[in-house]
Structures are given as C-alpha cells and as structure tokens.
TIBADREN-345321 format. One record per residue (C-alpha): residue number from 0; residue in one letter; x, z, y. Coordinates in Angstrom, 1 decimal, always signed. Example, Ala and Ser with C-alpha at 12.3 -4.5 7.8 and 13.67 -1.06 7.14 Angstrom:
residues 2
+-----+---------+--------+--------+--------+
! num ! residuo !     xx !     zz !     yy !
+-----+---------+--------+--------+--------+
!   0 !       A !  +12.3 !   +7.8 !   -4.5 !
!   1 !       S !  +13.7 !   +7.1 !   -1.1 !
+-----+---------+--------+--------+--------+
end
This chain:
residues 329
+-----+---------+--------+--------+--------+
! num ! residuo !     xx !     zz !     yy !
+-----+---------+--------+--------+--------+
!   0 !       M !  +75.2 !  +87.0 !  +49.1 !
!   1 !       I !  +77.1 !  +90.1 !  +50.3 !
!   2 !       D !  +78.1 !  +90.3 !  +53.9 !
!   3 !       L !  +81.6 !  +91.5 !  +53.4 !
!   4 !       R !  +82.4 !  +92.0 !  +57.1 !
!   5 !       Q !  +79.3 !  +94.1 !  +57.6 !
!   6 !       T !  +80.0 !  +96.2 !  +54.4 !
!   7 !       F !  +83.6 !  +96.8 !  +55.5 !
!   8 !       K !  +82.3 !  +97.8 !  +58.9 !
!   9 !       S !  +79.9 ! +100.3 !  +57.3 !
!  10 !       F !  +82.8 ! +102.1 !  +55.7 !
!  11 !       N !  +83.4 ! +103.6 !  +59.1 !
!  12 !       E !  +80.2 ! +105.6 !  +58.8 !
!  13 !       K !  +81.1 ! +107.2 !  +55.4 !
!  14 !       K !  +82.5 ! +110.5 !  +54.5 !
!  15 !       I !  +84.3 ! +111.0 !  +51.2 !
!  16 !       L !  +85.2 ! +114.3 !  +49.7 !
!  17 !       I !  +88.3 ! +114.3 !  +47.5 !
!  18 !       V !  +88.9 ! +117.1 !  +45.0 !
!  19 !       G !  +92.3 ! +117.2 !  +43.2 !
!  20 !       D !  +96.0 ! +117.6 !  +43.0 !
!  21 !       I !  +97.6 ! +116.9 !  +46.4 !
!  22 !       M ! +101.4 ! +116.4 !  +46.5 !
!  23 !       I ! +104.3 ! +115.2 !  +48.5 !
!  24 !       D ! +105.9 ! +111.8 !  +47.8 !
!  25 !       A ! +109.4 ! +112.0 !  +49.2 !
!  26 !       Y ! +111.8 ! +109.0 !  +49.4 !
!  27 !       N ! +115.6 ! +109.2 !  +49.9 !
!  28 !       F ! +116.8 ! +105.7 !  +50.9 !
!  29 !       G ! +120.4 ! +104.7 !  +50.8 !
!  30 !       S ! +123.1 ! +102.4 !  +49.4 !
!  31 !       V ! +125.1 ! +102.6 !  +46.2 !
!  32 !       E ! +128.7 ! +101.4 !  +46.5 !
!  33 !       R ! +130.5 ! +103.5 !  +43.9 !
!  34 !       V ! +130.3 ! +105.6 !  +40.8 !
!  35 !       S ! +130.9 ! +109.3 !  +41.0 !
!  36 !       P ! +134.3 ! +110.5 !  +39.8 !
!  37 !       E ! +132.5 ! +113.6 !  +38.4 !
!  38 !       A ! +130.2 ! +111.8 !  +36.0 !
!  39 !       P ! +129.3 ! +108.1 !  +35.2 !
!  40 !       V ! +126.4 ! +108.1 !  +37.7 !
!  41 !       P ! +125.9 ! +106.1 !  +40.9 !
!  42 !       V ! +126.5 ! +107.8 !  +44.3 !
!  43 !       L ! +123.7 ! +107.3 !  +46.8 !
!  44 !       N ! +124.9 ! +107.2 !  +50.4 !
!  45 !       L ! +121.8 ! +108.6 !  +52.0 !
!  46 !       S ! +120.6 ! +106.8 !  +55.1 !
!  47 !       E ! +116.9 ! +107.8 !  +55.5 !
!  48 !       K ! +114.4 ! +110.4 !  +54.3 !
!  49 !       D ! +110.6 ! +109.8 !  +54.3 !
!  50 !       Y ! +107.8 ! +112.1 !  +53.3 !
!  51 !       R ! +104.3 ! +110.8 !  +52.4 !
!  52 !       L ! +101.1 ! +112.3 !  +51.1 !
!  53 !       G ! +100.9 ! +111.7 !  +47.4 !
!  54 !       G !  +98.4 ! +112.3 !  +44.5 !
!  55 !       A !  +95.0 ! +113.1 !  +45.9 !
!  56 !       G !  +96.5 ! +112.9 !  +49.4 !
!  57 !       N !  +97.2 ! +109.2 !  +48.9 !
!  58 !       V !  +93.5 ! +108.8 !  +48.0 !
!  59 !       A !  +92.7 ! +110.5 !  +51.3 !
!  60 !       K !  +95.0 ! +108.1 !  +53.1 !
!  61 !       N !  +93.3 ! +105.1 !  +51.5 !
!  62 !       I !  +89.9 ! +106.4 !  +52.4 !
!  63 !       K !  +91.1 ! +106.8 !  +56.0 !
!  64 !       A !  +92.8 ! +103.4 !  +56.0 !
!  65 !       L !  +89.5 ! +101.8 !  +55.0 !
!  66 !       G !  +87.8 ! +103.4 !  +58.0 !
!  67 !       A !  +86.0 ! +106.3 !  +56.4 !
!  68 !       T !  +86.5 ! +110.0 !  +56.9 !
!  69 !       P !  +88.3 ! +111.8 !  +54.1 !
!  70 !       V !  +87.6 ! +115.5 !  +53.4 !
!  71 !       M !  +90.5 ! +116.9 !  +51.3 !
!  72 !       C !  +90.0 ! +119.9 !  +48.9 !
!  73 !       S !  +93.0 ! +121.2 !  +47.0 !
!  74 !       V !  +95.3 ! +124.1 !  +46.2 !
!  75 !       I !  +98.9 ! +124.2 !  +47.2 !
!  76 !       G ! +101.8 ! +126.7 !  +47.2 !
!  77 !       N ! +103.2 ! +129.3 !  +49.6 !
!  78 !       D ! +106.5 ! +127.5 !  +50.1 !
!  79 !       E ! +108.5 ! +125.2 !  +52.4 !
!  80 !       N ! +106.9 ! +122.1 !  +50.9 !
!  81 !       A ! +103.4 ! +123.5 !  +51.7 !
!  82 !       I ! +104.4 ! +123.5 !  +55.4 !
!  83 !       I ! +105.6 ! +119.9 !  +55.1 !
!  84 !       L ! +102.5 ! +118.9 !  +53.3 !
!  85 !       R ! +100.1 ! +120.4 !  +55.9 !
!  86 !       S ! +102.1 ! +118.7 !  +58.6 !
!  87 !       L ! +101.7 ! +115.4 !  +56.8 !
!  88 !       L !  +98.0 ! +115.9 !  +56.7 !
!  89 !       T !  +97.2 ! +117.2 !  +60.1 !
!  90 !       K ! +100.0 ! +115.7 !  +62.4 !
!  91 !       K ! +101.0 ! +112.4 !  +60.7 !
!  92 !       N !  +97.7 ! +111.4 !  +59.1 !
!  93 !       R !  +95.2 ! +113.4 !  +61.1 !
!  94 !       I !  +93.4 ! +114.7 !  +58.0 !
!  95 !       S !  +91.9 ! +118.1 !  +58.2 !
!  96 !       D !  +93.4 ! +120.8 !  +55.9 !
!  97 !       K !  +90.4 ! +123.1 !  +56.4 !
!  98 !       Y !  +89.5 ! +123.1 !  +52.7 !
!  99 !       I !  +93.0 ! +123.5 !  +51.2 !
! 100 !       I !  +94.0 ! +126.9 !  +49.7 !
! 101 !       N !  +97.5 ! +128.4 !  +49.5 !
! 102 !       A !  +98.3 ! +130.2 !  +46.3 !
! 103 !       E ! +101.3 ! +131.7 !  +44.6 !
! 104 !       R ! +102.5 ! +128.5 !  +43.0 !
! 105 !       I ! +104.8 ! +125.5 !  +43.7 !
! 106 !       T ! +103.6 ! +122.7 !  +45.9 !
! 107 !       T ! +104.0 ! +119.6 !  +43.9 !
! 108 !       S ! +106.6 ! +117.1 !  +45.1 !
! 109 !       K ! +108.1 ! +113.9 !  +43.7 !
! 110 !       T ! +111.4 ! +112.8 !  +45.2 !
! 111 !       R ! +112.5 ! +109.2 !  +44.6 !
! 112 !       M ! +116.1 ! +108.0 !  +45.1 !
! 113 !       I ! +116.0 ! +104.4 !  +46.2 !
! 114 !       S ! +118.8 ! +101.8 !  +46.8 !
! 115 !       H ! +118.2 !  +98.1 !  +47.7 !
! 116 !       G ! +114.5 !  +98.4 !  +46.8 !
! 117 !       Q ! +115.3 !  +99.8 !  +43.3 !
! 118 !       Q ! +114.4 ! +103.4 !  +42.2 !
! 119 !       L ! +117.4 ! +105.1 !  +40.7 !
! 120 !       L ! +116.0 ! +108.5 !  +39.9 !
! 121 !       R ! +112.9 ! +110.7 !  +40.5 !
! 122 !       L ! +113.0 ! +114.5 !  +40.9 !
! 123 !       D ! +109.8 ! +116.4 !  +40.3 !
! 124 !       A ! +109.0 ! +120.0 !  +41.4 !
! 125 !       E ! +105.7 ! +121.3 !  +40.2 !
! 126 !       D ! +103.8 ! +124.1 !  +38.5 !
! 127 !       A ! +101.2 ! +122.3 !  +36.4 !
! 128 !       T !  +99.7 ! +125.5 !  +35.0 !
! 129 !       P !  +95.9 ! +125.4 !  +35.3 !
! 130 !       L !  +94.4 ! +127.6 !  +38.0 !
! 131 !       N !  +93.3 ! +131.0 !  +36.6 !
! 132 !       E !  +89.6 ! +131.8 !  +36.5 !
! 133 !       N !  +89.6 ! +133.9 !  +39.7 !
! 134 !       L !  +91.4 ! +131.2 !  +41.7 !
! 135 !       T !  +89.2 ! +128.5 !  +40.2 !
! 136 !       R !  +86.0 ! +130.3 !  +41.3 !
! 137 !       K !  +87.4 ! +130.8 !  +44.8 !
! 138 !       F !  +88.3 ! +127.1 !  +44.9 !
! 139 !       V !  +84.8 ! +126.1 !  +43.6 !
! 140 !       Q !  +83.2 ! +128.0 !  +46.4 !
! 141 !       V !  +85.5 ! +126.3 !  +48.9 !
! 142 !       V !  +84.5 ! +122.9 !  +47.6 !
! 143 !       K !  +80.8 ! +123.8 !  +47.7 !
! 144 !       D !  +81.2 ! +125.0 !  +51.3 !
! 145 !       A !  +82.8 ! +121.7 !  +52.1 !
! 146 !       I !  +79.9 ! +119.8 !  +50.5 !
! 147 !       D !  +77.4 ! +121.9 !  +52.5 !
! 148 !       A !  +79.2 ! +121.5 !  +55.8 !
! 149 !       E !  +80.5 ! +117.9 !  +55.6 !
! 150 !       K !  +77.6 ! +116.3 !  +53.6 !
! 151 !       P !  +79.8 ! +113.7 !  +52.0 !
! 152 !       D !  +78.5 ! +110.3 !  +50.7 !
! 153 !       A !  +80.6 ! +110.6 !  +47.6 !
! 154 !       I !  +83.0 ! +113.0 !  +45.8 !
! 155 !       I !  +86.2 ! +111.8 !  +44.1 !
! 156 !       F !  +87.8 ! +113.9 !  +41.4 !
! 157 !       E !  +91.5 ! +113.0 !  +41.6 !
! 158 !       D !  +93.2 ! +114.6 !  +38.6 !
! 159 !       Y !  +97.0 ! +114.4 !  +38.2 !
! 160 !       D !  +97.2 ! +117.2 !  +35.6 !
! 161 !       K !  +98.8 ! +119.5 !  +38.0 !
! 162 !       G !  +96.4 ! +122.4 !  +37.5 !
! 163 !       V !  +93.9 ! +122.1 !  +40.3 !
! 164 !       I !  +91.1 ! +120.5 !  +38.3 !
! 165 !       T !  +89.8 ! +122.7 !  +35.5 !
! 166 !       P !  +86.8 ! +122.4 !  +33.2 !
! 167 !       L !  +85.0 ! +125.1 !  +35.1 !
! 168 !       L !  +85.6 ! +123.3 !  +38.4 !
! 169 !       I !  +84.4 ! +120.0 !  +36.9 !
! 170 !       N !  +81.2 ! +121.5 !  +35.5 !
! 171 !       E !  +80.3 ! +123.4 !  +38.7 !
! 172 !       I !  +81.0 ! +120.6 !  +41.2 !
! 173 !       T !  +79.5 ! +117.9 !  +39.1 !
! 174 !       W !  +76.3 ! +119.9 !  +38.8 !
! 175 !       Y !  +76.4 ! +120.7 !  +42.6 !
! 176 !       A !  +76.8 ! +117.0 !  +43.4 !
! 177 !       H !  +73.8 ! +116.1 !  +41.3 !
! 178 !       E !  +71.8 ! +118.8 !  +43.0 !
! 179 !       N !  +72.7 ! +117.2 !  +46.3 !
! 180 !       N !  +72.3 ! +113.6 !  +45.2 !
! 181 !       I !  +76.0 ! +112.8 !  +45.8 !
! 182 !       L !  +77.9 ! +110.0 !  +44.0 !
! 183 !       T !  +80.7 ! +111.3 !  +41.8 !
! 184 !       T !  +83.7 ! +109.2 !  +40.8 !
! 185 !       V !  +86.7 ! +110.2 !  +38.6 !
! 186 !       D !  +90.3 ! +109.2 !  +38.3 !
! 187 !       P !  +91.2 ! +111.2 !  +35.2 !
! 188 !       K !  +94.3 ! +112.3 !  +33.4 !
! 189 !       H !  +94.8 ! +113.5 !  +29.8 !
! 190 !       R !  +94.2 ! +117.3 !  +29.9 !
! 191 !       N !  +90.7 ! +117.3 !  +31.3 !
! 192 !       F !  +89.7 ! +113.8 !  +30.2 !
! 193 !       S !  +86.9 ! +114.7 !  +27.8 !
! 194 !       D !  +85.5 ! +117.4 !  +30.2 !
! 195 !       F !  +84.0 ! +114.8 !  +32.6 !
! 196 !       K !  +80.4 ! +113.8 !  +31.9 !
! 197 !       D !  +77.3 ! +112.9 !  +33.8 !
! 198 !       V !  +79.4 ! +111.2 !  +36.6 !
! 199 !       T !  +78.6 ! +108.0 !  +38.5 !
! 200 !       L !  +81.9 ! +106.3 !  +37.7 !
! 201 !       F !  +84.8 ! +107.1 !  +35.4 !
! 202 !       K !  +88.1 ! +105.2 !  +36.0 !
! 203 !       P !  +90.9 ! +105.7 !  +33.5 !
! 204 !       N !  +93.7 ! +103.2 !  +33.2 !
! 205 !       F !  +94.3 ! +101.8 !  +29.7 !
! 206 !       K !  +97.0 ! +104.3 !  +28.8 !
! 207 !       E !  +94.8 ! +107.2 !  +29.9 !
! 208 !       F !  +91.9 ! +105.8 !  +28.0 !
! 209 !       L !  +93.9 ! +105.8 !  +24.8 !
! 210 !       E !  +95.4 ! +109.2 !  +25.3 !
! 211 !       G !  +92.1 ! +110.7 !  +26.3 !
! 212 !       T !  +90.2 ! +109.3 !  +23.3 !
! 213 !       G !  +92.9 ! +109.3 !  +20.7 !
! 214 !       L !  +92.3 ! +105.6 !  +20.0 !
! 215 !       S !  +94.8 ! +102.9 !  +19.2 !
! 216 !       I !  +94.1 !  +99.3 !  +20.3 !
! 217 !       A !  +96.0 !  +96.5 !  +21.9 !
! 218 !       K !  +95.6 !  +96.2 !  +25.7 !
! 219 !       N !  +94.8 !  +92.5 !  +25.4 !
! 220 !       D !  +92.0 !  +93.1 !  +22.9 !
! 221 !       I !  +89.3 !  +93.0 !  +25.6 !
! 222 !       N !  +86.3 !  +92.8 !  +23.2 !
! 223 !       Q !  +87.4 !  +95.9 !  +21.3 !
! 224 !       T !  +88.1 !  +97.8 !  +24.5 !
! 225 !       L !  +84.7 !  +96.9 !  +25.8 !
! 226 !       A !  +83.0 !  +98.1 !  +22.7 !
! 227 !       L !  +84.9 ! +101.4 !  +22.7 !
! 228 !       A !  +84.2 ! +101.9 !  +26.4 !
! 229 !       K !  +80.5 ! +101.4 !  +25.8 !
! 230 !       Q !  +80.5 ! +104.0 !  +23.1 !
! 231 !       Y !  +82.4 ! +106.5 !  +25.2 !
! 232 !       R !  +80.1 ! +105.9 !  +28.2 !
! 233 !       E !  +77.1 ! +106.7 !  +26.2 !
! 234 !       E !  +78.6 ! +109.8 !  +24.6 !
! 235 !       K !  +79.5 ! +111.3 !  +28.1 !
! 236 !       N !  +76.4 ! +110.0 !  +29.9 !
! 237 !       I !  +78.6 ! +108.1 !  +32.4 !
! 238 !       D !  +76.8 ! +105.6 !  +34.7 !
! 239 !       N !  +79.8 ! +103.2 !  +35.0 !
! 240 !       M !  +83.0 ! +103.1 !  +33.0 !
! 241 !       L !  +85.8 ! +101.3 !  +34.7 !
! 242 !       I !  +89.1 ! +100.7 !  +32.8 !
! 243 !       T !  +92.1 !  +99.2 !  +34.6 !
! 244 !       L !  +94.3 !  +97.0 !  +32.4 !
! 245 !       S !  +97.2 !  +96.2 !  +34.9 !
! 246 !       E !  +98.2 !  +92.6 !  +34.1 !
! 247 !       Y !  +95.0 !  +92.0 !  +32.2 !
! 248 !       G !  +92.7 !  +93.0 !  +35.2 !
! 249 !       V !  +89.8 !  +95.5 !  +34.8 !
! 250 !       L !  +86.7 !  +95.9 !  +32.8 !
! 251 !       I !  +83.5 !  +97.7 !  +33.6 !
! 252 !       V !  +80.7 !  +98.9 !  +31.4 !
! 253 !       N !  +77.3 ! +100.3 !  +32.4 !
! 254 !       E !  +73.8 ! +100.6 !  +30.9 !
! 255 !       T !  +72.8 !  +97.0 !  +31.7 !
! 256 !       S !  +76.0 !  +95.0 !  +31.6 !
! 257 !       D !  +79.6 !  +94.7 !  +30.9 !
! 258 !       F !  +82.3 !  +92.3 !  +32.1 !
! 259 !       H !  +86.0 !  +91.7 !  +32.4 !
! 260 !       I !  +87.7 !  +90.6 !  +35.6 !
! 261 !       P !  +91.2 !  +89.1 !  +35.1 !
! 262 !       A !  +94.0 !  +90.2 !  +37.4 !
! 263 !       E !  +94.9 !  +88.2 !  +40.4 !
! 264 !       K !  +98.5 !  +86.7 !  +40.2 !
! 265 !       R ! +100.7 !  +88.8 !  +42.5 !
! 266 !       D ! +104.4 !  +89.4 !  +43.3 !
! 267 !       I ! +104.5 !  +92.9 !  +41.9 !
! 268 !       S ! +107.0 !  +95.2 !  +43.6 !
! 269 !       D ! +105.7 !  +98.7 !  +42.7 !
! 270 !       V ! +102.6 !  +99.9 !  +40.9 !
! 271 !       S ! +102.9 ! +103.4 !  +42.3 !
! 272 !       G !  +99.6 ! +104.5 !  +43.9 !
! 273 !       A !  +97.6 ! +101.4 !  +42.8 !
! 274 !       G !  +95.1 ! +103.6 !  +40.9 !
! 275 !       D !  +94.5 ! +105.7 !  +44.0 !
! 276 !       T !  +93.7 ! +102.6 !  +46.0 !
! 277 !       V !  +91.3 ! +101.4 !  +43.3 !
! 278 !       I !  +89.3 ! +104.6 !  +43.1 !
! 279 !       S !  +89.2 ! +104.9 !  +46.9 !
! 280 !       T !  +88.0 ! +101.3 !  +47.3 !
! 281 !       I !  +85.3 ! +101.3 !  +44.6 !
! 282 !       T !  +84.0 ! +104.7 !  +45.7 !
! 283 !       L !  +83.5 ! +103.4 !  +49.3 !
! 284 !       C !  +82.0 ! +100.2 !  +48.1 !
! 285 !       M !  +79.5 ! +102.1 !  +45.9 !
! 286 !       A !  +78.7 ! +104.6 !  +48.7 !
! 287 !       S !  +77.9 ! +101.6 !  +50.9 !
! 288 !       G !  +75.4 ! +100.3 !  +48.4 !
! 289 !       M !  +77.4 !  +97.4 !  +47.1 !
! 290 !       P !  +76.6 !  +96.0 !  +43.6 !
! 291 !       I !  +79.0 !  +97.4 !  +41.0 !
! 292 !       N !  +80.2 !  +93.9 !  +40.0 !
! 293 !       I !  +81.3 !  +93.1 !  +43.5 !
! 294 !       A !  +82.6 !  +96.6 !  +44.1 !
! 295 !       T !  +84.8 !  +96.2 !  +41.0 !
! 296 !       Q !  +86.1 !  +92.9 !  +42.1 !
! 297 !       I !  +87.1 !  +94.2 !  +45.6 !
! 298 !       A !  +88.7 !  +97.3 !  +44.1 !
! 299 !       N !  +90.7 !  +95.0 !  +41.7 !
! 300 !       I !  +91.9 !  +93.0 !  +44.6 !
! 301 !       A !  +92.9 !  +96.1 !  +46.6 !
! 302 !       G !  +94.9 !  +97.5 !  +43.7 !
! 303 !       G !  +96.8 !  +94.2 !  +43.4 !
! 304 !       L !  +97.6 !  +94.1 !  +47.1 !
! 305 !       V !  +99.3 !  +97.5 !  +47.2 !
! 306 !       C ! +101.4 !  +96.6 !  +44.2 !
! 307 !       E ! +103.1 !  +94.0 !  +46.4 !
! 308 !       K ! +104.6 !  +96.8 !  +48.5 !
! 309 !       I ! +107.3 !  +99.2 !  +47.7 !
! 310 !       G ! +106.4 ! +102.9 !  +47.4 !
! 311 !       V ! +103.1 ! +104.7 !  +47.6 !
! 312 !       V ! +101.2 ! +103.1 !  +50.5 !
! 313 !       P !  +97.5 ! +102.9 !  +51.4 !
! 314 !       I !  +95.6 !  +99.6 !  +51.5 !
! 315 !       D !  +95.5 !  +97.5 !  +54.7 !
! 316 !       K !  +91.8 !  +97.1 !  +55.5 !
! 317 !       Q !  +92.0 !  +93.8 !  +57.4 !
! 318 !       Q !  +94.3 !  +92.3 !  +54.7 !
! 319 !       L !  +91.9 !  +93.4 !  +52.0 !
! 320 !       L !  +88.9 !  +91.9 !  +53.9 !
! 321 !       A !  +90.8 !  +88.6 !  +54.4 !
! 322 !       E !  +91.7 !  +88.4 !  +50.7 !
! 323 !       C !  +88.2 !  +89.3 !  +49.6 !
! 324 !       E !  +86.8 !  +86.5 !  +51.8 !
! 325 !       R !  +89.3 !  +84.1 !  +50.3 !
! 326 !       V !  +88.7 !  +85.1 !  +46.6 !
! 327 !       L !  +85.0 !  +85.9 !  +46.6 !
! 328 !       S !  +83.7 !  +83.1 !  +48.9 !
+-----+---------+--------+--------+--------+
end
C-alpha cells in the first residue's frame, strides 16, 4: 500500500529540470455589452489584465506547486515580452532564470480575450522557427551545465513546437541524461515527435499520437490504441508510453503490462494546461519511486482537477492529495 502523504511530502526534496518552449499566457478580462459599429464583432470593455507563465513555464509552476524545485531551461527573445516573462519567473513565481538564453527572436505569447468566463478570441505572437545549429549547440551546453550544477532527479522535455527543442538537442540531452542516470519524460508535439527515443516516459495526447504516427483510429477504440502504442514503444525503445484520451481517460504501456484508466467525472471549465499538469505530476511521482500504475492514476486525477478551473493554472497539492486519498483508498 502506497503512503500517499509520505510520497507527496517527498516531492519537496526533488529537483526537476524542464527543457522546452516557455511563453506568456496573457488574459484580458472584461464584459461585452455591444457589437462594434465598425464590423460585426463584439466589443470587449477591458477591466483586468493578467500575465501568467505558459508552455514549459506552466510545467515549472506545477512542479513548484507540488513542492519540488523546478529548473527552467529555455530560449526567449530580446523584446518587451522577454522582460515580462523574466519578471513572471523571478518575481511572481520565484523560479530562477539562470538557464534561459535571450536570442534574436520573438518571445512567444498567447493573449486570450475573456468575457463572463468565455474565451472570445486568442492572439498569438511567436517565431516557431527551429533554433539554428549554433544556437542549439549553445543551448545544449547550457542544459548540460544545468544538469551538472543542479543534479536533477528528472528531466522533462516540454515541446510546444515553438523552435526551442530540436533533434540535435533531443539526442544530446537524452544521451547526457542516460550517462547521469536521470529519468527523462517527454510531452511531445508534432514536429519532433519521432525524434524522441530511449526515454523513460513519452506522453502524447491522442491527437498528437495520431499526428505523430500518421495513424487513423477512433479515440474510443482502446484496444487498437493499446496495440499501436505497444508497437510504437518497442520501435523507439521507450520505457513507458502514456497516452491521454481526455474524456476516455489515459492508457499506459510498458514492457511488462498495459492498462486503461477511465476519466473521473468532472465539471470541465477549461482544458488549457491539463497536459502540463499531467507530465509534471507523473514525473514527480516516478522520481519519488512510485509504481507506474499508481503514478498514472495520480496524474490522471491531477489533470482532471485543473480542468475544473478557468485558464492555465497549476495543480493545488493539498487538493490533489485529498482527491487521491478519496479515489485510491
């Protein structure tokens, strides 16, 4: 029997290195009371602005919310949003920006227009061009320096297809992690999907799995998805293959077993950031020595809990512990 309270307490001793696309999640809140006379669009009367860490930054926030120490490695621009992003890291969230490089590119931001809890529009500013070889090699060295200095318990690759993660980076850091006996977990996107191999855990959602493999199956066809996940795991020498299926829960495949965990019934408000919470939670559980079946169940519960909240928000550790004790007891 797993001592959940002791395991959650052990999170406080862990250090997790996150490599990937960090960004700003901006929110413009207001009310809509009329349609513009200039075009048939609603007019948002702005009442509040809020800036939050997004992308890999939200993973760092989840790691910190669970009690562990996040080490953030990324590349951002030399622009006004870079200043805002660094302030969000260091002042608002107290996360070090020591291993973040500034480059001649746009700092990624997603600005959402929201009225009465409903998102009306999202504005994206980004340069998703992959880092060139020189900048990639510079960044690889920064990540290796972070591994040497911080001695993390696990490394999370958080890929949002915004250019920070490249095949060269994946190969170099995966190899370096193996050399240092460090767990590697991956939250992939389409562009680099097939470049990840020899990792501890690979966590696409169902859409990403289909796009990354070129397959076409129904989301509710659990048996077929399990069979294809087994095949892909073996081809890429992945220890654990975790596929999230939203309303159908999650499934996990490894060398010795495979199983499907149905979704908990929730009042879903917003699925934004749920994948970040899942990869953060399962990585910490694995780094704490928890069996993969229990770690998957806890991550599934965590993902469901954040979907009950509006916007990209990190998991509440005490709420997660209480829910796990209720569900898993």
